[in-house]
C-alpha angles and dihedrals in degrees: 000000000000127000119234114234119220113228117193130177121202123195135181140183129173109320096346136079138169142174134214136192114232126212106224097182088116136025108259149136112266110211113200118195113219111189117237091238089071087084090062134073128268127231117179128197101220093204101048098026091230117145132207137188095222131048092225092054091052091051094047090055096043129097131217111287095025123133120220120200112205111205121221108284143108107262115196106204145094112248133208117194110203100159130074095249141135119246117195123184125202091245140306090259096063109012111078136169108204108198090196094225088282106104147315122338101220122004106191111194099161126081125245097028123153123198128177148156099033138111124222120197146159101033089147132236097279112124112266093017090125129169092232124013110192111196100151127071131258096019120165120211113184132175099351134141123217119184142153092025130119089255125003094225132353118199124195101151124079129250098031118159115203114182147163092002139125126233107179142143094022121149097239128007124353093217124011122190113185139170108280132173094286136025106175098131129040122257111234125206111189134176096343129147113227113179147144095016120156095240129006126353093220123005120187133180093162123095128244098021115160114215108185138165096351130144109228113179145158099359116157094233129027123333093222114010119188119191113186092329117145133204098011126160119217105182142161095356130143107226119178145151098017125128093251108005092209126010128184114190144156100033099320098167134189097011120166115213106185140171096345127150104226121181150152100016114170089225122004134358094213122004121189122183147140103052095311092155137179101027132154124220106188137171098350129147110216117182141169099005113181093231117351132008097210120004121185118186130176090345128110143212105022121163119211112195132177096344129147114212118180146145097034114159095227113007135351089211129022129180106191130196121334106352125142145177099040121153138177138192129190091354116142123208139147108209132036140178120199121185118228089250096046132095129202129165130189117218133191133194122251130194118184127209127173116206136182088202138336094300109020121076125213108243126202098023119155112229137189125181121192121185125181090346095308124110108234099176134012133169127205096279088059093046094260136116102227119119125264121240116295129226090283093053092251131130128217098256142053119205143222106204138181116257106168129018127202104192110173092325140081087223109081133221118222116237113224119228115191126190120204123187133175141181128172108319096346133083136167139183135189140160116260120224104235098181089119138024106261150138110265108213111199116197110216110184118234090239088071084081088063131065127280122234114186124197100218091199100051101022091233114149122207132183095217132046092230093054090051092051093047090053096045132098130216112293096018121142116225115198119199112209118220108288144114101259115197105202137129137177089045107173114202103201099154130072097253142139113236115193141157121238091225141011089261095070107115130187113194126189089197090226091294113111143323110314110210123024110187108203111167143039130288100021121156122195116184149148096029142119111223120188149158108033119175122278102235121110097268099040109116129162088229123018112188100191109151138023138029138250091054122156130192109189135172094355127148116211121187140162092017126146086230119358101216129356114194117196101160137060134254096041125147120200110187139164093003129143117212117183143156096017115164089229130003128352096219130003117192119195101164133062127245095049124140124202111186145160092004140130119228112180147151096013122155095242132004122354091220126005117194126199096164144031104301137165111227106186136174098343132145111228115181147154098010116154095235130015126346090220121007112194109194132187119305093031091114115163093013113158125219108185137169098349130146108224117177147145096020116149094235129020127338089221124008117185116189126175098345127110135209093025112165118218115177144148093012129144110220120183141164101356125124093264124000091219126003115190118192118176085340104141122185094017111167115214118181135169097349124156108218117178149149098012123163099232106018149306107259127356124193117200117180088332123140142183097022126148123219111187140169093355134139119221115179148150096012124151110244118005126354094213120006124189109193123201116297092024099121142161096024121149131218121194133173090349127137123204116185146146096037118155089226125021119335087216125015122182103182106185096326118131142220096010107152136194129204 
């Protein structure tokens, strides 16, 4: 039993193929009919399933929203797309529209059309015979080739997206974007290859076009040519081998040229002219330009940032004719030409930080920054309102500052940037090198938060008073700059002058100990405020313990335990104010001391306490909680002259156990007694005004041989003059006592007291 053999014939032409089974039961000739349309293309409407031989026929029979699949073939026709459809070729390698040198390839007049995967060629070199003519809006052209046409693609509608395509070997421009009837949405050109075209690679006269990630090479004219087009973006492209690689002309304003690789132009890398103002050229690499890397002519206010321009035959940068307001930052170049009516300035970025060390910022620093004569930052110390440094040592602003200025010359001027900073008593200024963008780290030592003591004879600066003294030599002058110094136990062991540079210089012991201990000869202490010594028995604001020839002048002492303790001779205390001491204002335990022209008030005990022969002259002594002046034993021959002593809780002057004390020309008012003499023989009182005391004017207790002359004693409570028992042989002369609430003079049982 035989087997039947299957015999099949397969046949194919163009985009079509078929097969047929043959009956071989007899020998014969098999005639196969192949329709004539097999020698034509095939266009299929995916939705309806209809097929057509020509693209135009398929379009004419399509409806909006349809998708046409063009099978691989070379279609010789000129096509108009007037429906919102999608056209998909089989691929640019095998699906071709040959325009037969007789017109445009595709003319797309409808909106919202998408076309892809097809090659258009051979439109011819007649003007307007373009590969693609986009008239409608929002058209997408993806993965096409257009060649040997007048222009590869011409776009007049808005919103077109042209991507991943090739427009090469055309007679005029590869891509042309021009002003159509509408321009509501930007045209986008993305990842295309545009090369070897007879004029420009891309030409645009429409605004807002985005030209991104394209390769634009070897076109006869300009790589990207803008003619009156505003607000374009040219970004991330490779542009090489064109005449001018990029050209902005005829009022093309506000163009961004960013992150492109631009090389090997036969003329200029970037050329800007004809009032194409306010552009940005940022992040580009421009190399080997045939003439000029970047040329800006008759256009103003361009910013050049982070570009590298090199290898230009003539100049890397050129600013030609009247052109102003140009700036650059982080742009490197070697050669430059600047017209005598042009201006170009190079800027760099500056960040400031102020550090005590590698990790700790300096907080609270006053800062001023001046660049090219203009103050860029100023805190309150510098009459500004900007903030001081924060805890990290930072300020509230970063800066972009001029570094180099080309003003009508190819030879630049250097702009000066000066930093000033201040804290407490210290300040510093220096010029910052702005040749690069950088962070300027300023080291501000921690001792800036302390005072400043300057040795005016050696120039040495110290942050503490004690350090300055320890480093000084005899005769040196130590100036304390304005500050609140917190120091105590300061031992002055060198013959120096210590003085503040203003009345605001304060030295505080912070309630810890005595503050100044003067321990040698010829010391001067002046122009200071000294306060807050400790509260133990020996804690004075000033202890003058050793030496002679010591002067304390124009010093304010307050809130001390004792204001000044003097334990050595030949000391002058003048023009001081001592107030609010816990105990006495001044205690003197050595002879030969002068206290003059001073105010001693509101102290917790005596204003002045004398234990030795002292001159107290022309002082105001008020409101102390015990005596104004307390003259104790061994103060013989002390002199109290021309003082105002009033409103003390106890006596104005109390002399106990000292003889030959001189009290004259004083004004004593509203104390307990004006003068109380106790065992104070030979006291000499002359020309004193003693009035309105609470207990009496003058009281003698066991005091003999005193003279009271030319004095006025009036309106005192109690007795005006009172001689207690055992106060004998005292003399009164030219003295009036009146208005006392008790007796103006009372003798008790005293003897031999006489009046003249």
